[in-house]
C-alpha positions, 0 to 999 in steps of 0.5 A, spaced: 460 468 441 463 474 437 469 476 441 466 483 442 460 481 445 464 477 450 468 483 452 461 487 453 459 481 458 465 482 462 464 485 469 465 492 470 473 493 473 474 495 480 478 501 480 486 500 480 489 506 485 497 507 485 501 511 490 507 514 488 511 512 494 516 518 493 511 523 493 505 520 496 501 522 490 495 517 488 492 516 482 485 512 480 483 508 474 477 505 472 479 503 465 486 500 462 491 505 462 498 506 459 505 508 463 511 512 460 515 518 458 510 520 452 506 525 455 500 522 451 500 516 456 495 516 462 500 516 467 506 520 465 513 519 468 518 524 466 524 520 467 530 519 462 530 511 464 523 510 462 521 509 455 516 513 451 511 507 452 513 503 458 508 499 460 500 498 460 495 496 466 489 492 463 482 489 466 483 482 463 479 476 465 476 479 472 483 482 474 488 488 473 494 485 470 500 489 468 505 488 462 511 491 460 511 493 453 518 491 451 521 497 454 529 498 455 530 498 462 524 493 464 518 493 469 519 489 476 513 487 481 516 486 488 523 486 485 522 481 480 522 483 472 516 481 469 515 478 462 508 478 459 501 479 463 502 479 471 496 479 475 496 485 480 494 484 488 494 490 493 500 491 497 505 490 491 510 494 489 512 496 482 518 499 479 518 502 472 526 502 469 529 502 476 526 509 477 521 511 482 517 506 486 509 505 486 505 501 491 498 498 489 494 501 494 487 498 492 484 494 487 477 495 490 472 500 493 474 507 490 470 512 487 472 515 481 478 520 481 479 519 489 483 514 493 479 509 497 481 511 504 478 515 509 481 521 512 486 520 518 482 522 525 476 519 522 477 513 527 471 511 532 472 514 539 470 508 542 476 504 539 481 502 544 487 499 540 491 494 545 498 491 543 502 486 547 508 481 546 507 474 544 514 472 543 521 474 542 519 476 535 511 476 535 506 480 538 498 480 539 494 486 536 487 487 539 482 492 537 476 493 542 470 497 539 463 497 538 462 491 543 466 487 539 474 484 540 478 483 534 485 480 535 491 478 530 498 475 532 503 479 527 511 479 526 514 485 523 507 489 522 507 488 530 514 492 530 511 497 526 505 498 530 508 498 536 513 503 534 508 508 532 503 506 538 509 509 543 508 516 540 501 516 537 498 522 533 506 524 532 509 524 525 515 519 525 521 519 520 521 513 516 528 512 517 527 511 525 521 506 523 526 502 519 531 502 524 526 500 529 523 494 525 529 491 522 535 494 526 542 492 523 538 487 518 535 493 515 542 493 511 540 487 507 533 490 505 533 491 497 529 497 498 527 499 506 522 504 504 518 500 500 518 494 505 516 499 510 510 501 506 508 494 505 508 493 512 503 499 513 499 496 508 498 490 511 496 493 517 491 497 513 488 491 510 488 488 517 484 494 520 479 494 514 478 486 515 475 488 522 471 493 519 474 499 523 472 506 519 478 511 518 485 511 516 489 509 522 496 508 519 497 514 515 504 516 511 506 522 507 513 525 505 517 520 508 513 520 515 508 515 518 503 516 524 498 512 528 492 517 527 489 515 534 490 519 541 494 516 546 488 515 550 485 510 545 492 506 545 494 501 550 501 497 550 502 492 555 508 489 558 
């Protein structure tokens, strides 16, 4: 079969949504897109360390894949410099030429041109989020809503959720959360900001797997919040 016929039979790409972890701005793409300092690039990044044509993301063999285009300062995925095509997954962090960091926010269920997440505050009114310690370094998260109970045992994501649950509906500075989650070990983190973002993304995916509507964990301008009223959060000793 001719190659162009094979391409026509490829399933339509689900949107790829990237988030600038410095500004919180999100970009959604439904087809292959280029990244670089050249203004003609689909994702134009005006930074002196970034090459004119830094990298490209393409829909290949049923998945979104990233490739560096021989740039001067390279492209890394989860702190590892990439070579050739690398498959993208939700929650990963991309860094172009050691400049700004980008999170892979979502690869599915996005409307063209808009992020896939609901607005904060859209959580159901009958939702009750319950947190309890399980051991020295793990905790249990329970979500009661719509007559059902969901439960998960978590480590570091529990620390983050516990810190947010102590002050629900309040925007908490990321530096404060980093100290609460990692304590003295935060100094050993390569990039605490992206590590915190990844924990928040793990919690979003957990709530999504429980089919809870709304965006419970929201983030902007280096602040994070649990978008629930205090009456819907319970911390057990």
